[in-house]
TINU-895668 format. One record per residue (C-alpha): residue in one letter; x, y, z. Coordinates in Angstrom, 2 decimals. Layout:
N
(rec a,(X,Y,Z));
...
This chain:
219
(rec x,(-9.42,13.26,21.74));
(rec x,(-9.38,17.06,21.87));
(rec x,(-11.03,19.16,19.20));
(rec x,(-8.77,20.96,16.73));
(rec x,(-9.12,24.69,17.38));
(rec x,(-11.28,26.63,14.88));
(rec x,(-12.22,23.45,12.99));
(rec x,(-15.60,23.47,11.28));
(rec x,(-17.61,21.73,8.59));
(rec x,(-19.04,24.59,6.53));
(rec x,(-22.16,24.11,4.45));
(rec x,(-21.97,25.28,0.83));
(rec x,(-24.62,27.48,-0.70));
(rec x,(-23.78,26.10,-4.15));
(rec x,(-22.22,22.81,-5.21));
(rec x,(-19.93,22.76,-8.23));
(rec x,(-21.43,20.92,-11.24));
(rec x,(-18.05,19.16,-11.54));
(rec x,(-18.54,17.67,-8.06));
(rec x,(-22.01,16.42,-8.99));
(rec x,(-20.58,14.86,-12.16));
(rec x,(-17.77,13.25,-10.19));
(rec x,(-20.27,11.64,-7.81));
(rec x,(-22.60,10.34,-10.50));
(rec x,(-19.69,9.07,-12.57));
(rec x,(-18.67,7.10,-9.48));
(rec x,(-22.16,5.61,-9.19));
(rec x,(-22.26,4.86,-12.92));
(rec x,(-19.00,2.96,-12.62));
(rec x,(-20.77,0.69,-10.12));
(rec x,(-24.08,0.40,-11.96));
(rec x,(-25.28,2.08,-15.14));
(rec x,(-28.81,1.97,-13.70));
(rec x,(-27.96,4.76,-11.26));
(rec x,(-28.75,7.33,-13.98));
(rec x,(-32.44,6.56,-13.41));
(rec x,(-32.54,8.39,-10.09));
(rec x,(-29.87,11.02,-10.66));
(rec x,(-32.29,13.96,-10.37));
(rec x,(-33.97,12.51,-7.27));
(rec x,(-30.66,11.84,-5.54));
(rec x,(-29.13,15.18,-6.55));
(rec x,(-31.82,16.99,-4.55));
(rec x,(-30.83,15.00,-1.45));
(rec x,(-27.13,15.91,-1.50));
(rec x,(-25.69,18.59,0.78));
(rec x,(-22.29,20.12,0.09));
(rec x,(-19.67,20.94,2.74));
(rec x,(-16.04,21.94,2.96));
(rec x,(-13.74,21.61,5.94));
(rec x,(-11.88,24.28,7.86));
(rec x,(-8.93,22.63,9.60));
(rec x,(-9.89,19.17,10.93));
(rec x,(-13.57,18.81,11.83));
(rec x,(-15.15,15.60,13.02));
(rec x,(-17.70,14.02,10.70));
(rec x,(-18.48,11.41,13.32));
(rec x,(-17.44,10.66,16.89));
(rec x,(-17.22,7.33,18.67));
(rec x,(-20.50,6.17,20.26));
(rec x,(-22.53,8.09,17.66));
(rec x,(-24.70,6.49,14.99));
(rec x,(-23.35,6.86,11.47));
(rec x,(-26.61,8.07,9.91));
(rec x,(-24.84,9.83,7.02));
(rec x,(-22.28,8.98,4.39));
(rec x,(-19.96,11.35,2.54));
(rec x,(-18.68,11.31,-1.03));
(rec x,(-15.27,12.98,-1.08));
(rec x,(-14.98,15.39,-4.00));
(rec x,(-11.59,16.70,-2.88));
(rec x,(-9.30,15.97,0.04));
(rec x,(-8.96,13.25,2.66));
(rec x,(-11.12,11.69,5.41));
(rec x,(-9.67,9.22,7.88));
(rec x,(-11.15,6.80,10.39));
(rec x,(-9.46,6.17,13.71));
(rec x,(-9.82,4.74,17.18));
(rec x,(-8.90,6.74,20.26));
(rec x,(-8.64,5.91,23.93));
(rec x,(-6.69,7.30,26.87));
(rec x,(-4.46,4.23,27.19));
(rec x,(-3.49,3.65,23.55));
(rec x,(-4.05,7.08,22.02));
(rec x,(-4.69,7.71,18.34));
(rec x,(-4.84,4.79,15.87));
(rec x,(-5.76,5.34,12.20));
(rec x,(-7.16,2.28,10.43));
(rec x,(-8.72,3.61,7.19));
(rec x,(-7.95,6.51,4.83));
(rec x,(-10.51,7.67,2.27));
(rec x,(-9.50,10.02,-0.56));
(rec x,(-11.20,11.93,-3.37));
(rec x,(-13.55,9.81,-5.45));
(rec x,(-14.49,7.53,-2.54));
(rec x,(-17.35,7.28,-0.04));
(rec x,(-16.48,7.65,3.64));
(rec x,(-18.80,5.89,6.07));
(rec x,(-19.06,3.23,8.76));
(rec x,(-21.08,0.58,6.92));
(rec x,(-22.13,-1.46,9.96));
(rec x,(-23.46,1.56,11.84));
(rec x,(-25.02,3.12,8.72));
(rec x,(-26.92,-0.07,7.86));
(rec x,(-27.90,-1.16,11.39));
(rec x,(-28.49,2.17,13.11));
(rec x,(-26.23,1.08,15.99));
(rec x,(-23.52,3.36,17.44));
(rec x,(-19.96,2.72,16.32));
(rec x,(-16.66,3.04,18.17));
(rec x,(-14.80,4.91,15.42));
(rec x,(-14.11,8.59,14.72));
(rec x,(-14.23,10.08,11.23));
(rec x,(-12.29,13.30,10.64));
(rec x,(-11.75,15.45,7.55));
(rec x,(-8.42,17.00,6.67));
(rec x,(-8.20,20.72,5.79));
(rec x,(-9.90,21.87,2.57));
(rec x,(-11.80,18.64,2.08));
(rec x,(-14.98,18.96,-0.01));
(rec x,(-17.87,16.57,0.61));
(rec x,(-21.30,15.62,-0.66));
(rec x,(-23.40,14.33,2.21));
(rec x,(-26.51,12.15,2.15));
(rec x,(-28.32,10.82,5.20));
(rec x,(-29.70,7.35,5.82));
(rec x,(-33.35,8.51,5.82));
(rec x,(-32.99,9.83,2.28));
(rec x,(-31.27,6.62,1.21));
(rec x,(-34.26,4.64,2.52));
(rec x,(-36.60,6.91,0.56));
(rec x,(-34.65,6.26,-2.63));
(rec x,(-34.67,2.52,-1.89));
(rec x,(-38.47,2.52,-1.77));
(rec x,(-38.79,4.28,-5.11));
(rec x,(-36.02,2.41,-6.94));
(rec x,(-35.95,-1.28,-5.91));
(rec x,(-32.97,-1.98,-8.19));
(rec x,(-30.76,-0.07,-5.73));
(rec x,(-29.57,-3.33,-4.10));
(rec x,(-26.80,-3.76,-6.67));
(rec x,(-25.32,-0.32,-5.97));
(rec x,(-25.59,-0.80,-2.20));
(rec x,(-23.89,-4.17,-2.36));
(rec x,(-21.04,-2.78,-4.46));
(rec x,(-20.48,0.21,-2.16));
(rec x,(-20.39,-2.06,0.89));
(rec x,(-18.06,-4.48,-0.87));
(rec x,(-15.70,-1.62,-1.62));
(rec x,(-15.77,-0.57,2.03));
(rec x,(-14.63,-4.08,2.92));
(rec x,(-11.67,-3.75,0.56));
(rec x,(-10.71,-0.46,2.20));
(rec x,(-10.46,-2.15,5.58));
(rec x,(-8.31,-4.94,4.13));
(rec x,(-5.87,-2.55,2.44));
(rec x,(-4.06,-1.64,5.62));
(rec x,(-3.40,-5.28,6.50));
(rec x,(-1.85,-5.80,3.07));
(rec x,(0.37,-2.72,3.39));
(rec x,(1.67,-3.82,6.78));
(rec x,(3.16,-6.92,5.16));
(rec x,(5.73,-4.66,3.47));
(rec x,(8.90,-3.78,5.37));
(rec x,(10.73,-0.45,5.69));
(rec x,(10.85,1.77,2.63));
(rec x,(8.75,-0.68,0.64));
(rec x,(5.83,-0.07,2.98));
(rec x,(6.04,3.69,2.43));
(rec x,(6.51,3.38,-1.35));
(rec x,(3.51,1.08,-1.63));
(rec x,(1.41,3.40,0.52));
(rec x,(1.94,6.33,-1.86));
(rec x,(1.23,4.07,-4.82));
(rec x,(-2.10,3.01,-3.29));
(rec x,(-3.02,6.61,-2.37));
(rec x,(-2.08,8.70,-5.43));
(rec x,(-3.88,11.72,-4.01));
(rec x,(-1.17,11.98,-1.34));
(rec x,(2.26,13.29,-2.25));
(rec x,(5.55,12.03,-0.86));
(rec x,(6.84,15.61,-0.65));
(rec x,(3.84,16.93,1.31));
(rec x,(4.98,17.91,4.82));
(rec x,(1.64,18.81,6.40));
(rec x,(1.90,17.70,10.03));
(rec x,(-1.63,16.35,10.34));
(rec x,(-1.21,14.08,7.34));
(rec x,(2.19,12.82,8.52));
(rec x,(0.62,11.98,11.88));
(rec x,(-2.19,10.14,10.10));
(rec x,(0.16,8.27,7.76));
(rec x,(2.58,7.23,10.49));
(rec x,(-0.29,5.83,12.57));
(rec x,(-1.83,4.07,9.55));
(rec x,(1.51,2.45,8.65));
(rec x,(2.38,1.71,12.30));
(rec x,(5.61,3.69,12.06));
(rec x,(6.85,6.32,14.48));
(rec x,(6.87,9.89,13.20));
(rec x,(10.70,10.09,13.09));
(rec x,(10.91,6.70,11.36));
(rec x,(8.43,7.76,8.68));
(rec x,(10.32,11.03,8.11));
(rec x,(13.62,9.15,7.76));
(rec x,(12.19,6.68,5.24));
(rec x,(10.54,9.46,3.24));
(rec x,(13.84,11.34,3.02));
(rec x,(15.66,8.20,1.87));
(rec x,(13.06,7.55,-0.83));
(rec x,(13.17,11.15,-2.07));
(rec x,(17.00,11.09,-2.13));
(rec x,(16.93,7.90,-4.19));
(rec x,(14.41,9.40,-6.60));
(rec x,(16.60,12.50,-7.05));
(rec x,(19.63,10.31,-7.81));
(rec x,(17.66,8.42,-10.44));
(rec x,(16.90,11.71,-12.20));
(rec x,(20.54,12.74,-12.37));
């Protein structure tokens, strides 16, 4: 798949304290014990923001990093010359984007990860995770919970595809509250239509019908 022109992942000189708090609140929601290594882990985090649509990972690369999304959207997709672009997972703010099998095994994956415009990330690499593991043996609980959540992310699409027509689109926006029905950004509509296995025109038609119905309900 071609690169998006002028796309880049730009490293931050400073990370907002609110983004640190958001990340550690996420970890605390999984395990209260995470507070024990907050300072150690904070020093390992690198902040980035996206210009346009940069790749975080390409197919056939090892996923040796994971990314906490402070703001924005990351999506995972397959791509080949015969079948084109196929989105299978969408990660939004407050979630960790990664390929768990590649991250844990060190084997290359066959999936691309791409950030949408103005996405803000906290990155940590697998080497630093191993270092934290050695110093804090209780980390297994947090790791298990993060991996379990990743499994639920991959199941979500299958559940959504059981809905038909407008119900599929309505449920999608309920599941992903960070995305707005009225948002017309082309890249996100391309991502959503692929994720929901709807053509672009079909998705646009269903969105218009839903918005018209919502306007009528307000009258």
